[in-house]
C-alpha positions as CSV (number, residue, x, y, z in Angstrom):
1,M,34.1,96.6,88.7
2,N,37.8,96.3,89.5
3,K,38.9,96.3,93.2
4,M,42.4,97.5,93.7
5,R,44.5,96.3,96.7
6,H,46.4,99.5,97.4
7,F,45.7,103.2,97.8
8,S,45.0,104.5,94.4
9,F,43.7,107.7,93.0
10,I,43.6,108.7,89.4
11,L,44.8,110.3,86.2
12,L,44.5,109.4,82.7
13,V,45.5,109.9,79.0
14,L,43.9,107.3,76.0
15,C,45.2,102.5,74.7
16,S,45.2,102.0,70.9
17,F,42.7,104.5,69.7
18,I,39.7,102.2,69.2
19,T,40.1,99.9,72.1
20,S,41.1,102.6,74.5
21,L,37.6,103.9,74.6
22,F,36.2,101.6,77.3
23,A,34.3,102.6,80.4
24,N,36.0,102.4,83.8
25,I,34.8,102.7,87.3
26,T,37.6,102.0,89.8
27,T,37.1,101.6,93.5
28,S,39.7,101.3,96.2
29,T,38.4,100.0,99.5
30,H,41.2,97.8,100.9
31,Q,42.1,100.2,103.6
32,S,41.3,103.7,105.0
33,V,43.7,106.3,103.9
34,Q,44.7,109.5,105.6
35,T,45.6,112.3,103.3
36,S,46.8,115.7,104.5
37,L,45.1,118.5,102.7
38,R,44.8,122.2,103.2
39,N,41.4,124.0,103.4
40,K,40.6,127.5,102.4
41,G,42.3,128.9,105.4
42,R,45.5,127.0,104.5
43,S,45.4,125.1,107.9
44,R,46.2,121.5,107.7
45,I,43.4,119.0,108.0
46,T,43.3,115.2,107.9
47,M,40.9,113.4,105.7
48,Q,39.8,109.8,106.3
49,I,39.1,108.3,102.9
50,E,37.6,104.9,102.9
51,A,37.1,104.4,99.2
52,I,37.9,106.1,95.9
53,Y,35.5,105.8,93.0
54,Q,36.7,106.6,89.6
55,F,34.7,107.2,86.4
56,G,36.7,107.5,83.2
57,D,38.4,105.8,80.3
58,S,41.6,104.0,79.4
59,L,43.6,106.6,81.2
60,S,42.4,105.2,84.5
61,D,41.3,101.6,83.5
62,T,43.2,99.1,85.7
63,G,41.9,96.1,83.7
64,N,38.1,96.4,83.2
65,L,38.1,96.4,79.5
66,V,40.2,93.3,79.3
67,R,37.9,91.5,81.7
68,E,34.6,92.7,80.2
69,T,35.2,92.6,76.5
70,T,34.0,89.6,74.4
71,R,35.8,90.9,71.4
72,V,39.4,90.1,70.4
73,K,41.7,91.0,73.3
74,P,43.3,94.5,72.8
75,A,47.0,95.0,72.5
76,F,47.3,96.2,76.1
77,A,46.2,92.7,77.3
78,R,49.6,91.5,76.4
79,L,53.3,92.5,76.8
80,P,55.0,94.9,76.5
81,Y,52.1,96.6,78.4
82,G,52.7,96.3,82.1
83,Q,56.4,95.3,81.7
84,T,58.0,97.9,83.9
85,F,56.1,97.5,87.2
86,F,54.1,94.3,87.0
87,H,56.3,92.4,84.5
88,R,53.0,91.2,82.9
89,P,50.0,92.8,81.3
90,T,47.2,93.9,83.6
91,G,45.0,95.7,81.2
92,R,46.6,99.1,82.1
93,C,47.4,101.2,79.1
94,S,51.0,101.9,80.1
95,D,54.2,100.1,80.7
96,G,53.4,100.1,84.4
97,L,51.4,102.2,86.8
98,L,48.7,104.8,86.0
99,M,48.0,108.0,87.8
100,V,45.3,106.3,89.8
101,D,47.9,104.0,91.2
102,Y,49.9,107.0,92.5
103,F,46.9,108.7,94.1
104,V,45.7,106.1,96.2
105,A,39.8,102.3,79.1
106,G,38.2,104.3,77.1
107,A,34.6,105.6,77.3
108,T,32.6,108.4,75.9
109,A,30.6,110.9,77.8
110,L,27.7,110.9,75.3
111,D,25.5,108.0,74.4
112,A,25.8,106.2,71.0
113,S,22.5,107.7,69.8
114,V,23.7,111.3,70.5
115,L,27.0,110.7,68.7
116,A,25.3,108.9,65.8
117,A,23.2,112.0,65.2
118,Q,26.5,113.7,64.3
119,N,27.5,110.7,62.2
120,I,30.1,109.6,64.8
121,S,30.3,106.0,65.8
122,G,32.5,103.5,67.5
123,P,32.5,100.4,69.7
124,V,33.2,102.5,72.9
125,T,30.0,104.5,72.7
126,E,28.2,101.5,74.3
127,N,30.0,102.3,77.6
128,S,29.1,105.9,78.0
129,L,29.1,107.9,81.2
130,R,25.4,107.1,81.6
131,I,26.1,103.4,81.5
132,Q,28.9,103.9,84.0
133,L,26.5,105.6,86.3
134,Q,24.1,102.6,86.0
135,W,27.0,100.3,87.0
136,F,27.8,102.6,89.9
137,R,24.2,102.6,91.2
138,S,24.0,98.8,90.8
139,L,27.3,98.4,92.7
140,L,26.0,100.5,95.6
141,H,22.6,98.9,95.8
142,T,24.0,95.4,95.7
143,T,26.8,96.2,98.2
144,F,24.7,98.1,100.8
145,S,21.3,97.3,102.2
146,N,19.7,100.8,102.2
147,P,20.2,104.4,101.1
148,R,21.5,105.5,104.5
149,E,24.4,103.0,104.2
150,I,25.1,104.3,100.7
151,K,25.1,107.9,101.9
152,R,27.4,107.1,104.8
153,K,29.8,105.2,102.5
154,L,30.0,108.1,99.9
155,E,30.4,110.7,102.7
156,N,33.7,108.9,103.5
157,A,34.7,108.5,99.9
158,L,36.4,110.5,97.1
159,V,34.7,110.4,93.7
160,L,36.8,111.2,90.6
161,M,34.5,112.1,87.7
162,G,36.7,111.5,84.7
163,E,38.8,112.4,82.7
164,I,35.8,111.9,80.4
165,G,34.8,113.4,77.1
166,G,38.2,113.0,75.4
167,N,37.1,109.9,73.5
168,D,34.0,111.7,72.2
169,Y,36.3,114.2,70.6
170,N,38.8,111.5,69.4
171,L,36.1,109.6,67.6
172,A,35.0,112.8,65.9
173,F,38.4,114.0,64.9
174,F,39.6,110.7,63.6
175,Q,36.5,110.2,61.6
176,G,37.2,113.4,59.7
177,K,35.2,116.0,61.5
178,T,36.5,119.5,61.4
179,L,37.5,121.5,64.5
180,E,34.3,123.6,64.0
181,Q,32.1,120.5,63.9
182,V,33.7,119.0,67.0
183,Y,33.4,122.3,68.9
184,Q,29.7,121.8,68.6
185,L,29.9,118.7,70.7
186,V,31.5,120.4,73.7
187,P,28.4,121.9,75.5
188,N,26.6,118.5,75.3
189,V,29.6,116.7,76.7
190,V,30.1,119.1,79.6
191,Q,26.3,119.0,80.4
192,T,26.6,115.2,80.5
193,I,29.5,115.4,83.0
194,K,27.5,118.0,85.1
195,Y,24.6,115.7,85.2
196,A,26.8,112.8,86.3
197,V,28.2,114.9,89.1
198,Q,24.7,115.8,90.3
199,E,23.8,112.1,90.2
200,V,26.6,111.1,92.6
201,I,25.8,114.1,94.8
202,W,22.2,112.9,95.1
203,L,23.5,109.5,96.0
204,G,25.5,111.0,98.9
205,A,28.9,112.0,97.6
206,T,30.5,115.0,99.3
207,N,34.0,115.1,97.9
208,I,34.3,115.2,94.2
209,V,37.2,115.9,91.7
210,V,36.2,116.7,88.2
211,P,39.2,116.5,85.9
212,G,39.5,118.6,82.7
213,N,40.9,117.3,79.4
214,F,44.6,117.0,78.6
215,P,46.2,119.2,76.0
216,I,45.5,116.9,73.0
217,G,47.7,119.1,70.8
218,C,50.7,117.7,72.8
219,V,49.8,114.0,72.3
220,P,52.0,112.3,69.6
221,L,48.9,110.7,68.0
222,Y,47.6,114.2,67.2
223,L,51.0,115.6,66.4
224,V,51.5,113.0,63.7
225,R,47.9,112.8,62.4
226,F,47.6,116.6,62.1
227,E,51.2,117.5,61.3
228,T,51.7,120.6,59.2
229,N,54.6,122.6,57.8
230,D,52.9,125.8,59.0
231,K,55.2,126.7,62.0
232,S,52.6,129.2,63.3
233,K,50.3,126.3,64.2
234,Y,52.7,125.2,67.0
235,D,53.3,126.8,70.4
236,E,56.5,127.1,72.5
237,L,56.2,123.5,73.6
238,Q,55.8,122.4,69.9
239,C,52.2,121.4,70.5
240,L,49.4,122.0,68.0
241,K,47.8,125.3,69.1
242,D,44.4,124.7,67.5
243,Y,43.9,121.4,69.3
244,N,45.2,122.7,72.6
245,D,42.8,125.7,72.2
246,F,40.0,123.1,71.7
247,S,41.0,121.4,75.0
248,K,41.0,124.8,76.7
249,Y,37.5,125.5,75.5
250,H,36.2,122.2,76.9
251,N,37.9,123.0,80.2
252,E,36.5,126.5,80.4
253,L,33.0,125.3,80.0
254,L,33.7,122.5,82.5
255,I,34.9,125.0,85.1
256,R,31.8,127.1,84.6
257,A,29.7,124.0,85.2
258,I,31.6,123.2,88.3
259,Q,31.1,126.7,89.6
260,E,27.4,126.3,89.1
261,L,27.3,123.0,90.9
262,Q,29.3,124.4,93.8
263,Q,26.7,127.2,94.1
264,E,23.9,124.7,94.0
265,H,25.5,122.4,96.5
266,P,27.5,124.6,99.0
267,N,28.0,121.7,101.4
268,V,29.7,119.5,98.8
269,A,33.4,119.9,97.9
270,I,33.7,120.0,94.1
271,V,37.2,120.6,92.7
272,Y,38.5,121.0,89.2
273,G,41.4,118.7,88.4
274,D,43.7,120.7,86.1
275,Y,45.0,117.9,83.9
276,Y,45.8,120.3,81.1
277,Y,48.3,122.4,83.1
278,A,49.7,119.4,84.9
279,L,50.8,117.7,81.7
280,T,52.1,120.9,80.1
281,W,54.1,121.6,83.2
282,V,55.7,118.2,83.0
283,I,56.5,118.7,79.3
284,K,58.0,122.1,80.0
285,H,60.2,120.8,82.8
286,A,60.9,117.4,81.3
287,P,64.8,117.7,81.4
288,R,64.7,118.7,85.1
289,L,62.4,115.8,85.8
290,G,64.9,113.3,84.3
291,F,63.4,112.8,80.9
292,E,65.9,112.5,78.0
293,R,66.4,114.9,75.2
294,G,63.3,114.6,73.1
295,G,61.6,112.6,75.8
296,S,58.6,114.8,75.9
297,T,57.7,114.1,72.3
298,K,59.3,110.7,71.3
299,V,57.1,107.7,71.8
300,C,58.7,104.7,73.6
301,C,56.8,101.7,72.3
302,A,56.6,102.7,68.7
303,I,58.4,103.0,65.4
304,G,58.2,105.9,63.0
305,N,60.3,107.9,60.6
306,N,59.5,111.2,62.2
307,P,60.5,113.3,65.3
308,Y,57.9,111.5,67.3
309,N,59.0,108.0,66.5
310,Y,55.4,107.2,65.8
311,D,53.5,105.5,63.0
312,L,49.7,105.6,62.9
313,K,49.6,102.2,61.3
314,K,52.0,100.4,63.6
315,S,50.8,100.3,67.2
316,C,52.6,99.2,70.3
317,G,52.4,95.5,70.7
318,S,52.4,94.8,67.0
319,P,55.1,92.6,65.5
320,G,58.3,94.5,64.8
321,V,57.4,97.5,67.0
322,P,60.4,98.0,69.4
323,I,60.5,99.5,72.9
324,C,62.9,102.2,73.9
325,E,65.7,101.1,76.2
326,D,64.4,103.0,79.2
327,P,60.7,103.9,79.3
328,S,61.3,106.1,82.4
329,K,63.1,108.6,80.1
330,R,60.1,109.3,78.0
331,I,56.6,110.7,78.7
332,S,54.6,108.9,76.0
333,W,54.4,105.2,76.1
334,D,52.4,104.3,73.0
335,G,51.7,107.6,71.3
336,I,48.4,108.0,73.2
337,H,49.0,106.9,76.8
338,M,51.8,108.0,79.1
339,T,54.6,105.8,80.5
340,Q,54.6,105.0,84.2
341,E,57.1,107.8,84.7
342,G,54.8,110.2,82.8
343,N,51.8,109.2,84.9
344,K,53.8,109.6,88.1
345,N,55.0,113.1,87.4
346,V,51.5,114.3,86.4
347,A,50.0,112.7,89.5
348,I,52.6,114.4,91.7
349,W,51.8,117.8,90.3
350,L,48.0,117.2,90.8
351,L,48.6,116.0,94.4
352,K,50.5,119.1,95.2
353,N,48.4,121.6,93.3
354,S,44.9,120.4,92.8
355,L,43.8,118.2,95.7
356,P,45.0,120.6,98.5
357,T,42.1,122.9,97.4
358,L,39.6,120.2,98.2
359,R,37.3,121.7,100.9
360,T,36.0,118.8,102.9
361,H,33.5,118.1,105.6
362,F,36.0,116.1,107.5
363,H,37.2,117.6,110.8
364,P,40.8,118.0,111.9
Protein backbone atom coordinates (compact mmCIF):
# COMPACT_ATOMS: atom_id res chain seq x y z
CA MET A 1 0.00 0.00 0.00
CA ASN A 2 1.48 3.29 -1.02
CA LYS A 3 0.63 6.40 1.03
CA MET A 4 0.84 9.65 -0.89
CA ARG A 5 1.62 12.96 0.81
CA HIS A 6 -0.55 15.22 -1.24
CA PHE A 7 -4.04 15.34 -2.66
CA SER A 8 -4.12 12.82 -5.42
CA PHE A 9 -6.83 11.36 -7.54
CA ILE A 10 -6.35 9.20 -10.59
CA LEU A 11 -6.02 8.35 -14.19
CA LEU A 12 -4.04 5.80 -16.04
CA VAL A 13 -2.66 4.42 -19.32
CA LEU A 14 -0.11 1.02 -19.23
CA CYS A 15 4.93 0.63 -18.10
CA SER A 16 6.76 -1.72 -20.48
CA PHE A 17 4.12 -4.18 -21.54
CA ILE A 18 4.92 -7.09 -19.24
CA THR A 19 5.91 -5.23 -16.10
CA SER A 20 3.17 -2.62 -16.39
CA LEU A 21 0.60 -5.16 -15.39
CA PHE A 22 0.94 -4.89 -11.62
CA ALA A 23 -1.81 -4.34 -9.13
CA ASN A 24 -2.19 -0.99 -7.47
CA ILE A 25 -4.24 0.35 -4.61
CA THR A 26 -3.39 3.95 -3.81
CA THR A 27 -4.70 5.83 -0.80
CA SER A 28 -4.37 9.50 0.06
CA THR A 29 -5.06 10.31 3.71
CA HIS A 30 -2.61 13.10 4.51
CA GLN A 31 -5.27 15.75 4.68
CA SER A 32 -8.95 16.36 4.09
CA VAL A 33 -9.68 17.89 0.75
CA GLN A 34 -12.60 20.08 -0.20
CA THR A 35 -13.66 19.72 -3.80
CA SER A 36 -16.43 21.77 -5.36
CA LEU A 37 -18.81 19.60 -7.35
CA ARG A 38 -22.21 20.06 -8.90
CA ASN A 39 -25.15 17.83 -8.11
CA LYS A 40 -28.06 16.95 -10.37
CA GLY A 41 -29.66 20.34 -9.84
CA ARG A 42 -26.39 22.01 -10.87
CA SER A 43 -26.12 23.82 -7.54
CA ARG A 44 -22.68 23.93 -6.01
CA ILE A 45 -21.88 21.62 -3.13
CA THR A 46 -18.75 21.10 -1.09
CA MET A 47 -17.46 17.61 -0.56
CA GLN A 48 -15.14 16.73 2.30
CA ILE A 49 -12.89 13.91 1.12
CA GLU A 50 -10.70 12.33 3.78
CA ALA A 51 -9.17 9.59 1.64
CA ILE A 52 -8.99 8.41 -1.94
CA TYR A 53 -8.63 4.70 -2.61
CA GLN A 54 -7.53 3.67 -6.10
CA PHE A 55 -7.66 0.24 -7.65
CA GLY A 56 -5.93 -0.18 -10.98
CA ASP A 57 -2.74 -0.87 -12.88
CA SER A 58 0.40 0.90 -14.01
CA LEU A 59 -1.60 3.91 -15.12
CA SER A 60 -2.10 4.77 -11.44
CA ASP A 61 0.78 2.96 -9.73
CA THR A 62 2.86 5.43 -7.72
CA GLY A 63 5.50 2.86 -6.84
CA ASN A 64 3.88 -0.31 -5.54
CA LEU A 65 5.28 -2.62 -8.21
CA VAL A 66 8.83 -1.46 -7.60
CA ARG A 67 8.42 -1.96 -3.84
CA GLU A 68 6.65 -5.31 -4.03
CA THR A 69 8.39 -7.16 -6.85
CA THR A 70 11.08 -9.69 -6.07
CA ARG A 71 11.91 -10.02 -9.75
CA VAL A 72 14.40 -7.92 -11.68
CA LYS A 73 13.50 -4.27 -11.22
CA PRO A 74 11.49 -2.92 -14.17
CA ALA A 75 12.69 -0.12 -16.42
CA PHE A 76 10.49 2.44 -14.67
CA ALA A 77 12.49 1.89 -11.46
CA ARG A 78 15.30 3.94 -12.99
CA LEU A 79 15.80 7.10 -15.00
CA PRO A 80 14.58 8.52 -17.33
CA TYR A 81 11.30 7.64 -15.60
CA GLY A 82 10.46 10.40 -13.13
CA GLN A 83 12.95 12.86 -14.57
CA THR A 84 10.59 15.79 -15.23
CA PHE A 85 9.00 16.29 -11.82
CA PHE A 86 10.87 14.19 -9.26
CA HIS A 87 14.29 14.19 -10.97
CA ARG A 88 14.51 10.55 -9.92
CA PRO A 89 12.51 7.36 -10.53
CA THR A 90 9.59 6.76 -8.17
CA GLY A 91 8.02 3.73 -9.82
CA ARG A 92 5.57 5.88 -11.78
CA CYS A 93 5.24 4.90 -15.43
CA SER A 94 5.82 8.39 -16.78
CA ASP A 95 8.42 11.13 -16.92
CA GLY A 96 6.68 12.72 -13.93
CA LEU A 97 3.23 12.90 -12.40
CA LEU A 98 0.29 10.61 -13.13
CA MET A 99 -3.35 11.53 -13.38
CA VAL A 100 -3.82 10.44 -9.78
CA ASP A 101 -1.35 13.13 -8.74
CA TYR A 102 -3.49 15.79 -10.36
CA PHE A 103 -6.76 14.63 -8.79
CA VAL A 104 -5.83 14.69 -5.43
CA ALA A 105 1.25 -0.88 -12.39
CA GLY A 106 -0.40 -3.15 -14.21
CA ALA A 107 -2.98 -5.62 -13.08
CA THR A 108 -5.62 -7.78 -14.66
CA ALA A 109 -9.29 -7.89 -13.73
CA LEU A 110 -9.51 -11.66 -14.16
CA ASP A 111 -7.63 -14.25 -12.12
CA ALA A 112 -4.83 -16.27 -13.66
CA SER A 113 -6.98 -19.42 -13.74
CA VAL A 114 -9.69 -17.69 -15.79
CA LEU A 115 -7.19 -16.31 -18.30
CA ALA A 116 -5.35 -19.61 -18.44
CA ALA A 117 -8.54 -21.27 -19.60
CA GLN A 118 -8.25 -19.04 -22.68
CA ASN A 119 -4.53 -19.89 -23.05
CA ILE A 120 -3.58 -16.43 -21.81
CA SER A 121 -0.81 -16.08 -19.26
CA GLY A 122 1.52 -13.52 -17.77
CA PRO A 123 3.21 -12.55 -14.49
CA VAL A 124 0.68 -9.81 -13.81
CA THR A 125 -2.25 -12.17 -13.47
CA GLU A 126 -1.13 -12.95 -9.93
CA ASN A 127 -2.26 -9.46 -8.90
CA SER A 128 -5.81 -9.52 -10.20
CA LEU A 129 -8.66 -7.33 -9.03
CA ARG A 130 -9.70 -10.06 -6.59
CA ILE A 131 -6.25 -9.94 -5.02
CA GLN A 132 -6.42 -6.15 -4.79
CA LEU A 133 -9.75 -6.45 -2.96
CA GLN A 134 -8.11 -8.83 -0.51
CA TRP A 135 -5.39 -6.25 0.10
CA PHE A 136 -8.01 -3.56 0.54
CA ARG A 137 -9.99 -5.55 3.10
CA SER A 138 -6.78 -6.41 4.93
CA LEU A 139 -5.77 -2.74 5.01
CA LEU A 140 -9.13 -1.69 6.44
CA HIS A 141 -9.27 -4.44 9.06
CA THR A 142 -5.72 -3.77 10.25
CA THR A 143 -6.21 0.02 10.31
CA PHE A 144 -9.63 0.22 11.95
CA SER A 145 -10.93 -1.66 14.96
CA ASN A 146 -14.47 -2.50 13.84
CA PRO A 147 -16.86 -2.42 10.86
CA ARG A 148 -18.46 0.80 12.09
CA GLU A 149 -15.14 2.65 11.85
CA ILE A 150 -14.53 1.19 8.38
CA LYS A 151 -17.97 2.32 7.24
CA ARG A 152 -17.42 5.83 8.61
CA LYS A 153 -14.04 6.05 6.88
CA LEU A 154 -15.39 4.93 3.52
CA GLU A 155 -18.39 7.25 3.75
CA ASN A 156 -15.90 10.12 3.73
CA ALA A 157 -13.73 8.65 1.00
CA LEU A 158 -13.70 8.46 -2.77
CA VAL A 159 -13.07 5.07 -4.38
CA LEU A 160 -11.71 4.82 -7.92
CA MET A 161 -12.33 1.37 -9.35
CA GLY A 162 -9.79 1.22 -12.14
CA GLU A 163 -8.94 1.71 -14.93
CA ILE A 164 -8.86 -2.09 -14.90
CA GLY A 165 -9.31 -4.71 -17.57
CA GLY A 166 -6.93 -3.18 -20.07
CA ASN A 167 -4.16 -5.58 -19.20
CA ASP A 168 -6.42 -8.61 -19.65
CA TYR A 169 -6.88 -7.47 -23.23
CA ASN A 170 -3.22 -6.51 -23.71
CA LEU A 171 -2.09 -9.98 -22.70
CA ALA A 172 -4.55 -11.56 -25.09
CA PHE A 173 -3.82 -9.31 -28.07
CA PHE A 174 -0.06 -9.57 -27.72
CA GLN A 175 -0.18 -13.34 -27.34
CA GLY A 176 -1.80 -13.56 -30.76
CA LYS A 177 -5.51 -13.73 -29.93
CA THR A 178 -7.84 -12.35 -32.59
CA LEU A 179 -10.27 -9.49 -32.00
CA GLU A 180 -13.14 -11.99 -32.03
CA GLN A 181 -11.44 -14.09 -29.35
CA VAL A 182 -10.70 -11.11 -27.11
CA TYR A 183 -14.25 -9.81 -27.44
CA GLN A 184 -15.31 -12.97 -25.63
CA LEU A 185 -13.36 -11.88 -22.53
CA VAL A 186 -15.24 -8.60 -22.12
CA PRO A 187 -18.41 -9.76 -20.31
CA ASN A 188 -16.34 -11.63 -17.74
CA VAL A 189 -14.02 -8.65 -17.20
CA VAL A 190 -16.97 -6.28 -16.74
CA GLN A 191 -18.72 -8.69 -14.38
CA THR A 192 -15.53 -8.86 -12.30
CA ILE A 193 -15.41 -5.06 -12.08
CA LYS A 194 -19.10 -4.98 -11.12
CA TYR A 195 -18.48 -7.47 -8.33
CA ALA A 196 -15.58 -5.39 -7.06
CA VAL A 197 -17.80 -2.29 -6.92
CA GLN A 198 -20.42 -4.26 -4.99
CA GLU A 199 -17.72 -5.39 -2.59
CA VAL A 200 -16.58 -1.87 -1.70
CA ILE A 201 -20.23 -0.78 -1.36
CA TRP A 202 -20.82 -3.59 1.12
CA LEU A 203 -17.79 -2.35 3.05
CA GLY A 204 -19.32 1.12 3.23
CA ALA A 205 -18.20 3.12 0.18
CA THR A 206 -20.75 5.71 -0.98
CA ASN A 207 -18.81 7.68 -3.63
CA ILE A 208 -17.34 5.59 -6.44
CA VAL A 209 -15.89 6.41 -9.85
CA VAL A 210 -15.64 3.51 -12.30
CA PRO A 211 -13.36 4.45 -15.23
CA GLY A 212 -13.77 3.02 -18.68
CA ASN A 213 -10.94 1.91 -20.92
CA PHE A 214 -8.81 4.24 -23.01
CA PRO A 215 -8.99 4.16 -26.83
CA ILE A 216 -6.30 1.53 -27.32
CA GLY A 217 -6.34 2.13 -31.06
CA CYS A 218 -4.69 5.51 -30.37
CA VAL A 219 -1.84 4.06 -28.27
CA PRO A 220 1.50 3.92 -30.17
CA LEU A 221 2.13 0.36 -28.98
CA TYR A 222 -1.00 -0.75 -30.84
CA LEU A 223 -0.45 1.60 -33.78
CA VAL A 224 2.95 0.00 -34.44
CA ARG A 225 2.05 -3.61 -33.59
CA PHE A 226 -1.09 -3.62 -35.76
CA GLU A 227 -0.03 -1.14 -38.44
CA THR A 228 -1.67 -1.69 -41.83
CA ASN A 229 -1.61 -0.13 -45.28
CA ASP A 230 -5.40 -0.26 -45.38
CA LYS A 231 -6.34 3.41 -44.83
CA SER A 232 -9.96 2.45 -44.09
CA LYS A 233 -8.76 0.92 -40.82
CA TYR A 234 -7.92 4.38 -39.42
CA ASP A 235 -10.28 7.08 -38.15
CA GLU A 236 -10.01 10.87 -38.40
CA LEU A 237 -7.50 10.93 -35.52
CA GLN A 238 -5.40 8.29 -37.30
CA CYS A 239 -6.25 5.73 -34.63
CA LEU A 240 -7.03 2.09 -35.41
CA LYS A 241 -10.81 1.86 -35.66
CA ASP A 242 -11.16 -1.85 -34.91
CA TYR A 243 -9.29 -1.54 -31.61
CA ASN A 244 -11.10 1.64 -30.61
CA ASP A 245 -14.38 -0.12 -31.36
CA PHE A 246 -13.25 -2.85 -29.02
CA SER A 247 -12.64 -0.29 -26.26
CA LYS A 248 -16.08 1.18 -26.93
CA TYR A 249 -17.65 -2.25 -26.55
CA HIS A 250 -16.00 -2.73 -23.16
CA ASN A 251 -17.16 0.72 -22.09
CA GLU A 252 -20.73 0.13 -23.26
CA LEU A 253 -21.00 -3.04 -21.19
CA LEU A 254 -19.39 -1.27 -18.25
CA ILE A 255 -21.90 1.61 -18.42
CA ARG A 256 -24.77 -0.89 -18.36
CA ALA A 257 -23.25 -2.56 -15.30
CA ILE A 258 -22.92 0.82 -13.57
CA GLN A 259 -26.56 1.61 -14.34
CA GLU A 260 -27.60 -1.71 -12.80
CA LEU A 261 -25.50 -1.00 -9.72
CA GLN A 262 -27.01 2.45 -9.37
CA GLN A 263 -30.50 0.98 -9.43
CA GLU A 264 -29.52 -1.60 -6.82
CA HIS A 265 -27.85 1.01 -4.59
CA PRO A 266 -29.77 4.30 -5.02
CA ASN A 267 -28.07 5.89 -2.00
CA VAL A 268 -24.60 5.36 -3.42
CA ALA A 269 -23.02 7.69 -6.00
CA ILE A 270 -21.56 5.56 -8.81
CA VAL A 271 -20.10 7.55 -11.71
CA TYR A 272 -18.64 6.42 -15.02
CA GLY A 273 -15.21 7.95 -15.71
CA ASP A 274 -15.03 8.57 -19.44
CA TYR A 275 -11.33 7.95 -20.02
CA TYR A 276 -12.03 7.13 -23.67
CA TYR A 277 -13.47 10.52 -24.56
CA ALA A 278 -11.01 12.36 -22.32
CA LEU A 279 -7.99 11.05 -24.23
CA THR A 280 -9.53 11.44 -27.68
CA TRP A 281 -10.44 15.03 -26.79
CA VAL A 282 -6.84 15.74 -25.79
CA ILE A 283 -5.54 14.16 -29.02
CA LYS A 284 -8.01 16.15 -31.12
CA HIS A 285 -7.06 19.43 -29.44
CA ALA A 286 -3.35 18.67 -29.06
CA PRO A 287 -2.05 21.79 -30.92
CA ARG A 288 -4.31 24.08 -28.91
CA LEU A 289 -3.08 22.46 -25.71
CA GLY A 290 0.54 23.18 -26.56
CA PHE A 291 1.69 19.86 -27.99
CA GLU A 292 4.02 20.02 -30.97
CA ARG A 293 3.20 18.92 -34.51
CA GLY A 294 2.95 15.15 -34.36
CA GLY A 295 2.99 15.31 -30.57
CA SER A 296 -0.17 13.26 -30.28
CA THR A 297 1.40 10.23 -31.99
CA LYS A 298 5.18 10.48 -31.59
CA VAL A 299 6.66 8.80 -28.53
CA CYS A 300 9.09 10.81 -26.40
CA CYS A 301 11.26 8.14 -24.75
CA ALA A 302 11.75 5.84 -27.73
CA ILE A 303 13.44 5.29 -31.05
CA GLY A 304 11.87 3.96 -34.21
CA ASN A 305 11.93 4.35 -37.96
CA ASN A 306 8.23 5.09 -38.27
CA PRO A 307 5.83 8.03 -37.76
CA TYR A 308 5.45 7.06 -34.11
CA ASN A 309 9.18 7.04 -33.29
CA TYR A 310 8.57 3.69 -31.61
CA ASP A 311 10.25 0.30 -31.85
CA LEU A 312 8.59 -2.67 -30.15
CA LYS A 313 12.01 -4.16 -29.38
CA LYS A 314 13.64 -1.05 -27.89
CA SER A 315 11.84 0.15 -24.79
CA CYS A 316 12.32 3.36 -22.83
CA GLY A 317 15.24 3.05 -20.43
CA SER A 318 17.16 0.64 -22.64
CA PRO A 319 20.69 1.56 -23.75
CA GLY A 320 20.72 3.84 -26.77
CA VAL A 321 17.07 4.89 -26.49
CA PRO A 322 16.95 8.71 -26.50
CA ILE A 323 14.47 11.12 -24.93
CA CYS A 324 12.80 13.95 -26.79
CA GLU A 325 14.02 17.45 -25.97
CA ASP A 326 10.79 18.52 -24.26
CA PRO A 327 8.46 15.76 -22.96
CA SER A 328 5.73 18.34 -22.33
CA LYS A 329 5.30 18.69 -26.10
CA ARG A 330 4.21 15.07 -26.55
CA ILE A 331 1.35 12.98 -25.16
CA SER A 332 3.02 9.56 -25.15
CA TRP A 333 6.02 9.01 -22.92
CA ASP A 334 7.10 5.44 -23.70
CA GLY A 335 4.63 4.22 -26.31
CA ILE A 336 2.28 2.87 -23.66
CA HIS A 337 2.06 5.45 -20.89
CA MET A 338 1.49 9.17 -21.12
CA THR A 339 3.90 11.95 -20.30
CA GLN A 340 3.23 14.11 -17.27
CA GLU A 341 1.70 16.70 -19.60
CA GLY A 342 -0.53 14.07 -21.20
CA ASN A 343 -1.70 12.88 -17.79
CA LYS A 344 -2.36 16.45 -16.70
CA ASN A 345 -4.56 17.32 -19.67
CA VAL A 346 -6.59 14.12 -19.44
CA ALA A 347 -7.01 14.67 -15.70
CA ILE A 348 -8.18 18.25 -16.24
CA TRP A 349 -10.82 17.08 -18.72
CA LEU A 350 -12.07 14.47 -16.26
CA LEU A 351 -12.17 16.92 -13.37
CA LYS A 352 -14.25 19.30 -15.46
CA ASN A 353 -16.55 16.81 -17.14
CA SER A 354 -16.85 13.56 -15.19
CA LEU A 355 -16.49 14.30 -11.50
CA PRO A 356 -19.03 17.16 -11.38
CA THR A 357 -21.70 14.53 -12.08
CA LEU A 358 -20.89 12.78 -8.81
CA ARG A 359 -24.05 12.74 -6.71
CA THR A 360 -22.94 12.66 -3.12
CA HIS A 361 -24.42 12.29 0.32
CA PHE A 362 -22.36 15.23 1.58
CA HIS A 363 -24.37 18.32 2.44
CA PRO A 364 -23.57 21.89 1.31
